Phi, psi and omega in degrees: 000014179297136186263349182073186184266164177092001185287351182259007177275159183301310184296313182295317186289317185284344178259000184288135179257163178295129184234347187242127178296152180302320184299326178290314180297317180297320178298322180288323176295322180296332177298333174278325183292327185309327181295339182241035182300322181300311178297320181296316181295318178297317180297315180294320176300316177298322180295313183294315179295323176296322178295318180297318179293328176294322181290339181287334185301308179299326179294320176295325177296317178302314180298317181300317182289310186284327189250347183238308186285306183296315177285355182060033176266068188295344178298338179298338179294344179298324176263333185291315184298310178302320178297316181298318179294320179297313180299315180296317179296317178297325177299317179294322178297313181295326176297317178299316181297314183294318180297313182298310185291319181290329176288326174300314179298311183300311181297317185290317181295314180294325177299319179292320178295320177295321176303315181295323178293315180294322177299319179293324177297331178287339187255331186291159184299154175298343179306319183295327182278331180278326181272334182267188177244129184303320180298322178292322178294316181297331185296332185287311177282359179246282184298311182294317179298324180293324176297318179292320179300313180297319181294316181291327180285319189240313184297315180297319177301314182295321181297314180294315181297313183293320178297318178297318181295317181295311181296318179298318179298317178301313181300318183289315183291327178289332175287333177288304182199112186295322183293313178293326178296319178298321177295320184294325185260003185299332185273351184298320180305325178295319179296318180293320177297320177296318180298317181297317181294314180292329179297319178297321179290321186289328179299313179296322181294319180288327176297317177296321180297315180294322179296316179290330175294322175299318178296323178294318177298318180296317180295319178296315179298320179297315181294318180291321180293326183257023186299327180293318179292319179302314180291321181298323182262012178052050182250023181302314182293320179294319179293321178297320179296316179299317179296318181298321179294319178294320178295323180298322176301316181293319179298315180298318180295319178296319181294325176296316178296321180294320179299322179290310185291330183287351176284335183304295193298312179301323181295316182289323178298318177300319179294323179295316179300318178297318178297320180296318179299318179296318179296315181297317183294302183288325180295320179295318178298319181291324178293320178295328179275000178078013181282330176223163178270165176299320178300320179295318179297316178298317179297321178302314181296320179295317180292328175297323174296321183289340175254339177280319178296315173300328178294318175299315179296321181296320178292325174295319178291329176296323174297316178294324177299316179297320178297313181296320181291327173297320177294318179300317180300317180290324178295317179290334172304316179289313182299327183270001181302135182294131174271107187285324181248110185237158174295149177292162176304149185303324186290344178232012179285130181253137178253130180274140171265338178196178174236115181248339185207136177234132180226131170255122181239102177056041186281127176231138181204146173214139177297323164258115185308334181280347182231085180297139174251347173231128186233117171049053181274133179227129169195162179229138178227124181204174174056047176058028177277161180243131182242129175260139175243119181234161179160169181292164177301135179083009182282343180110013183296307181294330177297323178300317177296316180300323179289320180294321179282359180058042167285336174221163175250144180297151172281326177221158179078189181209158177243126183249138171235120186053035178084358180256135173299131183300339178288349177257003183253137176300133185297321178299319180295318180295308187286337180292340178261008178247144171238119185245127174240121183264170179297319180241074185294140181268131173244146183273153178285061176229187183291159176302317181299315181289331175294318181293321181270016184302318181281342179224078185302337183271003181291151181276164177300323180296320179293322177298314181295320179298318179296319180295320178296321183296330181256008178079020181266340186301320186298316181280332181295317183291344178272351176292157185310321180238020177062229181291343178267006180297129182275125177279144177276168179301134183076010180053038186288348181261013170224164182281166179299317178298317178296320177300320182290324177295321177296322177296321176298315180298319179300318181289318181298321181298331179285343180051056184286152177280325178245122180256132180237121179244116181252093184054037191290339181254003184290336181268002185260134179290161184305321180296313180295325181297323177300322179293326186279331188302314178295322177296322179296319179300318178292320181296326184276349183299131175057031177229152165285148179211141171238122187237120171263120185202161173245342184278131182299325181299329178276318181300324183297341179285352187260151180275334184213153183233133172247126180258124184248133177219125180051041174084358181249145174278100188268339178216150179204133179161189177279172178303313183295318181296317183288329177292326178291328180295325179073031182260217184297319181297316181296329175294316176301317182301313183291325183276322189251335185259359186303310183294324180294333178280348181083017179283157179288144177301151179291143178301151184299329183264008183288000000 
């Protein structure tokens, strides 16, 4: 049932058809329910007993009419009233038990399913996040899970309760008078046929509704994340229009689902009115002929209410069931998503104690296999050397880093660490010896101190402070309102970009990685802050392997060797001096981008 990649994109998700039968989905949901069988059994017992006590009320009314009121034997109320109060009280007790236990089951099962979805999100390839929409991914453990939660808490209870009431009512009325009972239920096959037909329509409608709701969530997330850009480019009206169009899709899908579901209740009510008329007509004739008592006729009408109202409720729950099953299908889509990059089998998984050597041997990779972005890349890094990777935007520099960290696997060639193919190395072992600092490093909305110790949660406050001092972050941190306990806002909006990057440096240094990877890590830092960082970088790079993607000459100079990448190929390789003598792509970069850093005079305007 693996869905492969791309299922979270707009086109793939909105065109996806139903592929899994309900019985399979129900079986998989039950595998989660089994853990809470005790609660389920108690809840179902409460539902059945509650249904039985509800069915006793019309029978007690029949007895009251036939044996107490009509014969005027009012003394009979001495035993009838206590029995009626007991039955009614027990009904309320059983209702409390069923509601409590079924809600425990519903909340717990959905929590386990949500755990599995979040666990899968931690494992699946970055491809899913780059090709999909974050809002659509978020919709499955939130919106879809909530639909399933509501159904398990309330819908499942109603289905069991209503089914018990309907079957119980049938048994009782047939025991009263089989001929009148047959007349009373004659119209039910039509109601069931209508329910089956509308159910097929509503499943497709609810799947479309959930898909468009995912799109709405994605659009909202996009607008909120890009609100600064939207305001900067005066695109408020355009963004509002885009959101309104997406919302209109969701509204149309919801209205289609409502049009289908709203047909249920009026149809069943019409059938109930027809059934009541038949019971009154034929029942009155039978009562006049002495075939049944008045109490039996009254009880028939009450029992007809007791099986038609649950039928209306059952059809409403069937509508809710279709909505929940559409949500279950989408949730299992996520849980079943193929994990493209996996740990090797335990019997051949290798654990690294350190990283001493990195080799790329004929590595080729493309996010779309038909369009490689890295082609036949070869290089070796060892003995605490530092390698710079430079090249134009889109040349494949960051992709090389992603492959080394094994966020993706090469299509061709291999990557060796200490002589071992990275596909044979446990990913935790590989990444625990790497420290990666990106151009736009992400900080969590927690304290500065906890952000720095994110990679080493067991580190002491003293170690955190030492790491911050080493990269020049301590001075600005202590000036924050609460120092190291200062809480960062979402998106780190209450500190500057340079300060955010310094905290990222401290976080990486605290991990004491053997291999340091800097991906444009100093490009967001102003010249003044860069001066503070340069000495820290030198210390950070001591006795470590390092791969540095950078454009600034001050950073490139820290490296022993430079690889120049163009259109996914390593076109030049050597030291700064060697590449300048070649007069190729690197020397062009140097003249265009490094001139000011060298202190050279700007080129004349007419040059």
